[in-house]
N, C-alpha and C positions, 0 to 999 in steps of 0.2 A: 571562541563563540561560534555557534552554529546558526546561520541564517534560517529563519522560519518562513514557511509558505503555508498559511492556514487556508483551508478550503472546507466548505460545508459538506461535501459529498464524495470525498476521495480519501482512500486509505492506501498507502504504499506498503508493500511487504518486501522483506529481504529477497533479493534475487529476481524480483518481478520488474517488468518494464512499465513505464507510465509516460505517455505523450501528453504534453501540456502546451496550450497556447497562452502566452504571457502578454497581456495588454495593459495592465495597470502600470502607471509610471513608477511606483515604488518597487514593483517586482521586476520591471525592466532594469532598474538600477541594481537590484539584487543579482539578476542574471549576469549583468556586465561585471559586477564585482567578483562573483564566484568563478566566472570564466577566466579571470586574471589570477585566481588563487587555486584552491584545491577542487573546485567544481562540486562541492557538497552543498545540498539543500536539505533542510529538515521539513518533511511533510507532516503536518498536524491537522487535526479536525476541529472545526469551530463547534462550540457547544450550542445546543438548541436555544433559540431566542437571540442569536447574534444580530439578526436583521434590525432589531429594535433597541439594541444596546447603544446608548449615546456616548461611546468612547472610541478613541482611535485604535485601541487594542482590545477587541472583544474577547471574552473568555474562550479558552481552548482546552482540550483534553491534554493531560500531561504526557501521555505515551504517544510516540510517533516513530517514524522510520526515516533515516537519512537516505538520500539518493544522490548518485553521481551523474552529472550531465555527460551522457555518452554520445549525444548528437545535438547540434543546435543549428538553427537557421535564423539569421537576423534579417527581418523584413525592412523594406525601404523606409517605412514610417517609424522604425525603432522598436516595433513589437518583435517577439521571438516565438519560434516554434522549437521546443526542446523535447528531448526524451531522457527520462531519468531511469537509472537502474538502481533498485533498492539495495542498500548496503547493510546498515546496522540499525537495530531497534534502540530506542533511547527513552529516557524519562527526563522531563525538564526539571532542573533544580531551581533555576531563577532566570528572569528575563531582563534584558536591557533594550533600550531603543535610542541609540545615538546616531543611527542612520535612518533613512526613510522607511526602512522595514524593520521588523522585529528580529532579535537575536536571543539566543539562550545558552546558558551553561547547562550541559546535559550530563546525565549518567548513562553510559553505554550499557546495554543489556545483551549479553551473549546468549546464544541459543544452541550451544554445543550439545550434541546428543551423546549419551553414554554408549559404550560398546554394545551393551545388551539391548539398547533401544533400536539399533540399526535394522536388524531383521524384522522387528515389529513394524517399523515404518515401511519397509518393503511390502509386507503383507497388507498393510493399510492402503498403500498405493494401489494394489490390485483391486481392493474393495472400491476405492474411489473411481477407478477406471471402469469397473463394472456398472456402477451407478450412473456414470456419464455415457455409457454405451449408446443409449437411444439418441442423445444429443449429438454424439459423434457420427452415428449413422445418418442422421438427418442433415448433417452439415452445420449444425448450430454451434458446435464446439470442436476445437482442434487441440490435440495434445502432442506437441513436438516430442519425438522419442528421445531426443538428446537431454531432456530435462532430468536432473537428479530427482530422487524421491522428495527431498526437501523443497526443491524449486517447484515441483509440480504442485505440492500441497499449497505453497505460498501463492503461486500464480492463480490457482483456482479460487483460493480465498479472496484474492484481490478482485476477481471479475465476477464473483458469485452475485446473483441478483437477490440481495437481502438488504435489510435496513442498515444504515450506516453505523448505528450503535452496535448492531450485531457483528458487523464486519470489524469494527474496532475491538470488540471483545475477542475476536479470533486473533488479531495482532497481539493482544495482551497475553495470550497463552504463553507459557514459559518456553516452549520449544515446538518444533514441527510435529512431533508425535502427538502432543496434547492438542495442537491445532487441528491435526488430521482427524483425531477422534471427534472433535466438535464439528468439523467439516462434514463428516459422514452423516451426522445427525441432521444437519441442514439439508444435505442432498436428499436424504430419505424423506424429509418433510416436504421439500419442494416437489419431489416426484409424486407424492400423495396428493398435494394440492393442485398441481398443474397437469398431472397425467404424464406418463412416461414418454409420450411423443412430443411433449412441449419443449423439453430441454431446460436445464437449470443455469446454464452459463451463456452469457451473451458478450 
């Protein structure tokens, strides 16, 4: 069973990093448990209206991404600062809650690219970098050169300044090539809306 961490405004992507401050008691318990086990947490998104849902387990979207705790700091009062690295996309089959936090049986969703798709993704990366050039020059965005094509698409998708449901739709794409095609459309739209000097990533 995969422990679930539902949040209203966060989408984790494979290969991307996510810092989190964990303060709720149930999620402190979850972090303690996973640190003693495989260090995997399933990040999922709360559905709209969760604030007024009078249940202990408000509705969530079925697609999420697991993350491995690659760094943690336990504070004196029991809170945690952690960093997750996205690992694998999943779809929830069913949920249980025998612990203070939610857990799920999940179907893992692989994003393996075909051989023919690899050069297409490389060309798409160059298009993404061109669209981000104004933000890079202004210092609003940084693109580490060590990122693979797939990691770059996923990292930008994670930090793109768009609505959470649009970001979740990027995660739901079948692979990095399809995600990158959709990402380019978002970047082009943001440049038109904000102006090329504004930057699209923060």
